[in-house]
N, C-alpha and C positions, 0 to 999 in steps of 0.2 A: 447600315454601315457600322454602327456601334456594336451590333451583335457579332459581325464578322471579326472586328478587332478584338473583342473579348475572347472569341473562340481561338483566334490566332495566338494571342498572348497566353492563353490557358495551356496551350500545348507545351510551352517552354517553362512555365512556372512549375516549381516542385509540388508534387501532390502530397499533402500532409493530412493526417487524421485530425479530427476536431479535438479540442481540449477535453481530456477525461479527468473527472474529479476523483481524487484518491485521498482517503483519510489515513493519516498516520497516527496511530494510538499506541498506548502501552502505559505502564506505570511510570511514575516520576523516577528520574535518574536511570532510565533504561537506555538512553542514548538516542532518542528520537530526533532531537534538534541537530545533534552532531551528524547523524546519518543524513538528514535532509540537506545540510550544507555541504557535506562530503559529496553527495549526489549532484548538487547544483554547481558547486565551485571546484570540485575534485581536489579539495584540500581541507585540512582540519581547521576548524574555526572554534575558538574557545567559546563554548556556549554559556548563556546565562539562563537560569531556570525560566521556562516558558510560563507566562501569565496570559491565559487566553489561548491564542494560537498564532502560528507563523504560516504564511502561504507563499509558496514558490512554484514556478513552472520548471519542470525538468524534462528534457528531451529523452525519449526512450525509443530508439529506432525512428520510425515515422510518426510515432505517437507523441503527443505533448501532454504530459501528466501535470495536472494542477493539484499539487500535494498540500493538504491541510494538516499541519503538525499541531495536534491538539494537546494542551497541557495534561500532565499526568495526575493532576489533582482530581481525584475521583468524583466528588459531588459536583464540582464545577464542570468537569468534563462531560458528564452525562447531560447536564442542562444545556451546555453549549452545543454539544454534538447533535442533540435532537433537532436543533434549528438549522444545522448545516449539512446533514447527511443525505438530503434528497439528491437524487441523480448521482450518488456515489457509485462508481463502478468497481472500486477495489479498496481493500483495507490492507495497509501495511501495519502489522502489529509487531512492535519491538519488545523483546524480552531480554532482561538482564540474566544471562545464562549462569551467572555466578551467585545470584540471590535466591537460594533454595527456600529461604524462609518466606518469601513473598510469592512463590509460584502458585499457591492456592488462590491468592488474590488475582494474579494475572489470569488464571483459569476462569475465575468468576467474571472478569471483564470480557474475556473472549466469549464466554457463553452469553453474556448480555448482548454482545454484538451479533452473535449467530441468530439470536431470537428476534432481532429487529425486523419487522415485516418489510421495511423499505430497503433492507440489505440482503434479501433472499437471493438475488441474482448477482451479488458482488462476489468477486474472487478475493482470496486471502493469501497474502505473502507474510510469513512470519520470519523475522530476522532474529536469530539466536545470537545476540550481541555479546561482546566482551570475551571473545574466544582467545584473546591474547593473555588473559589472566588465568592463573592456576585454579583448577577446580571447576572450570566452566563446563556445563553440561553440553553434550553434543546433540545434534539434530534428532538422532534415533531415540535418545533418552527423553527428550522433550516431547516427541510424538506420543510416547507411552504415558508420561506423567500428565500431559495436557489432554489426553484422550482425543487426539486429532483424528484418529481413524473413525470417530463417530460423526464427524462433520460431513454434512451432505453437500455443502458448497465446494467448489474447486479450491484447492489450497496447495501451497508449497512452503517448505521451510528451508532456510538458508543460514548456515553458520556464517558469522561475520565479525569484523572488528571495525567499529565506526571510526576510531582514531586513525588507522592507516588505510581504510577503504577495502580491506580484504573481504571478498565475498559479496560486496554490494552490487557490482555490475552483474554478477551471476544471478543474484536475486532479481534484479530488474529484467534480465532476459527471461526468467521464468514468469515474471509478472506479465511481460509483453505477450508471451505465448498463451497464457491463460486468458488475457483480455481479448486477443485475436480469436481464440477458440470460442469464447463466450459471445463475442460480437457476431460470429457466424451463426451460432445457435439462435440468437435474438433475431437476426435478419431472416433466417429461414422460417422461424415461427411467425414473424410479421407477414412474410409473403404467403405462407400457407393460410393464415387467417384472412388475408385479402382475397385469396383464390376460392375459398370455400364459404 
């Protein structure tokens, strides 16, 4: 009897994807926390510099993203992140597109992430933030400067403004598409491994 009731109710309950872990990283003052709460609350929240990390769930279509916003303090970030990056399906990397002086450092952080063995199947969304400010580099310029064309993992870059939310939902749509595509590849690889 219990099995029939469960089956009956399951037909009317919405089908949702499991929670997917997403790491949000970038240098300090890039806008990570502002983006996180703009995605979560759809409004600007005055951020306080992150010490450690913030964790929030954000709905993205049928997916529930468990986003870990990790402090931009480099030594502490790497130590913290190594403990929390297992089962991470995506990285959102936030770049201050107006801070040309620190772009080489942002590139170093990206390369460190790309080389992590536990992140080889993760997808990457790069937000080129602060597009509302004069002198902000565009997506095409950042692709060249950060040498994104050398990245073997799936990636997308989206210009955005964390303060007013411009470009954030477009970036999430790209992330959802990459995660869906990546999930299909993992599922077919699992099935073929079981068949052969």
